[in-house]
C-alpha positions, 0 to 999 in steps of 0.5 A: 486541522481538527480530526472533524475536517478530515475523515477516512473511510477504510480497514486496517487490513487494506494496503490501499488504506494505508497509503493515505494514512501514511500520507496524513501522518507524514503531513501531521494532520489528524483525522477520523478513521472510520473502520469498515467491516468485512463483508459489508459496505456502510451507507457512508461509503456507498454515498461517498463512492458510488462508482466503485463502492470501494475504500479507501474515501478521504472525507475532507470539509464534507467532500469525498475523494476516491482512490488511494493514489489520487488521494495521497496526491490531494493530501500532498498539495492541500497540506503543502506546509508538510514534507513534500511526498511527490518529487519536484522534478517533472521527470522524477515525478512522472517515473514515480507515477509510472512505477506505482501504476505498475505495482497496482496493475501488474505486480500486486495482482501477481503476487495476490494470485499466489493465494489462489493459484491452482496447483503447484506449478501455477503457484511456483510461476506466480512466485517467480514473477512476483520475485522478478518484479521485486528484482526490478524494483531493486534496480528502480530503487538504486535510480530513484533514491540517489543513494539515500535511504528512500525512493524519495531520497532522504525522506519517505516519497510517493513510490515508497508509500505506493510500494511500502504499503504492500510490505505487510502483504509481501511478508504475509505471502513469503510466510504463508508460501515459505518463500523470500521475494526480498532478501540479502542476496538478491535485493539488499537495497529493498531489505534495508530500505523496507526495514527503515520504511517499516520503522518510520514514525509515519508508518509504524503504527499503520503497517500491520504486523505479519502474524495478525495478517496471516490470521486474517488472510486465513479468515479471508479465505474463509469468508470467500468460500463461504461466499462462493457456495452460498 
C-alpha cells in the first residue's frame, strides 16, 4: 500500500505512538509519519481527533482513527495477510486485552508519577508499586508465552506491543532514579523478553534510545514547569 494512503500523526517519544508504528512494521505497511511538535497541536490533529485532541491518530484512506490499541487492532484486521497480532483463541485474546488495559490504566500512570513524586517516601512507594506490577507481568509472561520468546508466542503479539512500547520510558525511569524494575533476579523472563523485543526488526528503529529519552524528559520537565508558572 502506498504511503500516501496511510498516515500516522504522532511524536517520537510517545509510547502510545510506538504501538501503531510497530504494528504497521509487523504488517510491512508503508506509512507517512507526521510529527507533532512539543507544546502545540497541528490543525490536522485537532480536526482528526476533536474529542481528545491527542496522538496517535491513524489516517487510512482519509479516515481518522484514534486510541493506540484500537489502532493496533484495526491494523491487525485490515492487513490480515501479514503476521497476526491478536491471539486467535478468544480467551487468550481477552486476557491480552485485560493486561493491556492494566498497563494503561494502572501500571504506566504509577511509573510516570515517579518523576513528579513529592518527597522521597512517596517516590519510594511509587517505585515499589511499579516493581510489583512488573513482577506480576513476569507471571503473566509465563502463562501467555507458553514457553516461547514473546507474550504472543513465537512472534510479537498484542501484549508485547502494549508493554514493549513502554520499555524506553521504563529504562529512562530506571536510569534517572537509580533503580532496576526489570532484572535477572526478580524478572529473568522479562529481562530476556525485553532484549528480544527491543532488537526485533519491527521495533529497533522505533524504540528510542534511553539517553535520548532522558534528555527529552529533562526538556519536558522544564516545559511543564514553565507552563505551570505562566
